N, C-alpha and C positions, 0 to 999 in steps of 0.2 A: 505493501498499498504505499502512495505517496504521502508524504509529510509535508505538512507546506504551517509555516509559525505564520500566525498574526499578532506584532510588535503593538502594542498598545500600552507605553509607559509614558504617555505626555501626561503633565501636571494641569492642562487646560481641561477644564470641562467638555468644551466644546467636541475637542477632536477624539475623546473618548469614544472608542468604538461599539458602538449599540449595540444592548442585546438581541434587539428582533435582526440585527446586521450579522449578525455571528451565529443566529438561528436558521438562518434564511442560505447561508455559505451551506452548512452542514448537511439541512436537507436537499439542498440542490446537488451537491456534488458528495455523492454518501459513499465515494469510491476514494475520496481525498479523508485524512488523518490530520485535520485542523489542530494545531497546540496554539493556542490563546494565551499566549505573555502576557500579563499583566506587570509586572514588576522587572528585575536589575536580576533578583536572584533565577525566577523562573529562565532569563534569557540568559544565564548562564548553563542551568544547568537540564534545561527542557527541548533547546532548539539545534545544541550541534551537529544533530544528523539530519535534519530537514534540507528537504530540495530547493524551497522557495519563501519566498518570506511579502509579507503583503504587511506594508507600515504607510501613515502619514510620511512627507520627506525628511522623518527625524529621524537618527537611527545611532545606536550607540556602535564605539568600535567594536563588540564582542563579534559582529560578524563575517572579523575576518577569519576568525575559526572555525568557520563552517565548512569545512572542507569539502562534502556535497552539495553545497551551493551549485546550482545552477540559473536561479532564473529571481529577478525583486519585482514585485507589484507596488508601485508607488502610487498612492492615492493620492493625486493631485498631481501637476506638472516639475515641480524640482527633483531634480537630483544632488540627495549626501553627498557631501566631501568625503564620506567613507567609502561612499560606492563608488565614486571616483577611483578613487587610490587602490578600492579593490580590482574594479575592472583593469587599472594597467597590470596587474599582476594575470589577472584570470580573463583575458580576450574574450571565452568564448562565453563570457555573464550576460544574462540577457535580462536587459531593462526593458520593463512598460511604463509607461506612463500617462496619467490621463489629461493631457493637456488641452486647455478648452472649458473644459468642462464649468470652472469655477470664475472666467474672466472677467463675466459683468463685475460681479462681486468684490473679487481685486480692484478694477477700475475705481469702483464705486468709494472703496476706503482709500486708495491715492487720492481721490480726490478730493475726501473726506478730512485727506491731513495738509493737504494744499493747500484749501481753504483754511483753515486752520492755523497758519500760517499765518495767509495772507490779512487773515484779521488778528495778527496777534495773542492769540488765546492761550494765556499760557503760559506765554514766550514772552522774554525779555524782548522785543522788536516793536517798530513801529509800525501800524497796519500799510498796508499797500494796495494800487490801484491793479486791479490784475488786468485792464484791458491797455496800461500801460509798458504789462511785462513781456518775455519773451521769455518761453517754457521750451526744454526739450524733455521730450521721452525716449528711453533708450531699451529700445525692444521692436521687435515684428511681429510680433505673432498675437494674438487674438485680445488680450489684455492690452496691447497698444491700441490696436483699432478701436476699443471700446474708448478708450483716453484722449484719444484723439478727435472722434465723435466728440464730448465732451469740453475740450480744454479750445477747441478752433472758433465756439461761441464768449471764451472767458479770457483768451489773452489776447495781445496786439498781434502774436504770432505763433504757432505749433510747430515746433521740426522733430521730427522722426530717428534716430541714430540708429544704425542699424548695419546687416552686411547685404542686406538686400532688398533693398525698394518692392515690397507688393505692396502695390498701389495704391501707397498713402502718396497728401498731398507735397509735403516739403519736407525732403530726403535727406540725408548724408547721409555719406561710410565712413567706417571708421580709417580709412586710410585717409579723407580729408579733415581728421579731427586734430586739430595741434592748438596749441596754449591761448592765442588771441580768438580762436572761434568757441573755446569754451568758455572763456570768458564775457562772452556776449548774450548769454542766457543767464534768466533768473530763480526760473524754475526747473529743476532736473528733478525728474521721477526715473527710475529703476526701475524697468515692467518686465524683465530678460531670464532669460532659465540660467542656471546656475550649472558651468560645465566646464569642460579645457580649455575650449577659447575663450569663453565669455571672461574667466576668471582673471586670466593675463591683461583685459582691457580694461576691466574696473576694479580701482584698487584704490587706496589711499592718495596715489600719483594725480590721478583724476579729480579730484575732491580739491587738492593742492591748485589745479589748474582752472578751477573753479573763480571765479568771480567772489569776493571777499563777504559779501551779502547774499549771495545764492540760499534759496530754498533747496534742503534735497530731499526728498521723499524717496523712500527704499522700499518697496511693496513685495521685490525677489525672494532673497537671501540673505541674513544674517551675514554667512561666511565671505561674501563680498570684501568683507572692511573688519580688520582685527579691533577689537573694543579698545583696545589701547591706544593706537590710534586714532580713531575719533577719539577719543577722548583727550589726544595731544593737541592734535585741528582745532574742536570747539575751544577748547580753553585759548589758544592764541588766536585765535579768529572769532568773537563773543560776537560779530554781524551775522557771520555763518549762523544756518539753523540743518540740521538733521530729525527727520519726525520717519517711525518705520511702525511698522506691526511686524518686524521677524526681528527676533533677539536670540544673541547666541546663548541664553540659557530662556527657558518657555519653561516657567512664566520668567519674565525677570526679575530678579529679585528687587526688592524694596530698599536694601542699600548699598544696590548696583551705583559703580563707581557716576555711572551716568547721570542715574539720577538728581546728583548734586548740581549741573548744572541747568541754565535758565532758557540755554538753547538748543535743548533737544527734549523730545517731547517722543512717548511709547506708547500704544496701546496694547492688549495680550493682541495676540494672531487673529482679527478678525477679518483679515481678505481672504475670500472663497469659501466665508462663512454665511448661509442662507438656508432658512427653511425647507428643506427638502433637499439638501446636498447628500446625503448618506444614501435614498434611494436612487440619483444619479452616482455612483460610486457603484454603489452596488450591481444598477443594472451593465456597466461599461466595465468592473471586474470579472463579471461572469462570461461575458464574450470572452476577455482574453483568458481563464482559467480556459474555458471547452479550447481553445486555441494551442494555450499550452498544452491540454490534454491528448488533443487530438495530432499534436509532432513528438508525443511520445513512442 
């Protein structure tokens, strides 16, 4: 019998896998032995011989010890850093994601964070007029498309940054990017997948090239930036602001170093959340699991 681990160790209540979700999987795939790992102890002793993992985009390094692992099913679009590292050593590892399912919700979260900064709500900034500002959206997927539609009527200009133009109104590629170009943008939203290519392009060096009053919104992945780098940059540039719903530790601790800054704001990981999302994840996962079994 195939063994698949369902990793469910998040501390955020919304992202805990519902009982109904697990029951439906068990009833739909009686040929699979699903191991529901709810804590780190279970991860260490119950899943090492599993052939596959189902998880939200947060996985501990214990997965590196899984000798029989051949597939990872990510409930979402992001690929965890630990999985990228594992794939470098195990090229045959198959990674399945669910890009686009929650795109409109992630875009809504980015819009909320941008508006919060523009109105200086809870931040030591001055309110700004959006119709005088230039915005940059990093990413070319469904989240970026949703955001472009929202931003075009909000900002003076909206530009999409990526590798390939997929029909966007105003587009630049990474090769055209330099310090002079970056400094022209007032609001920068990071809404792209985290992978081997993007992590080389989106890092602290990118932030340092922005103008010193820029608003940075990250609804992609916390791994793009080291927390200590963010701390140093935001302390040195008090007019720069950074807003996010993705942090290295979720839930971000109340005594976290960044919480002491007046130009930092975070929410729980709300981007991608909406009523009914677990039904949508389940529907897509069942399709992927059937394909996985058919290939065996």
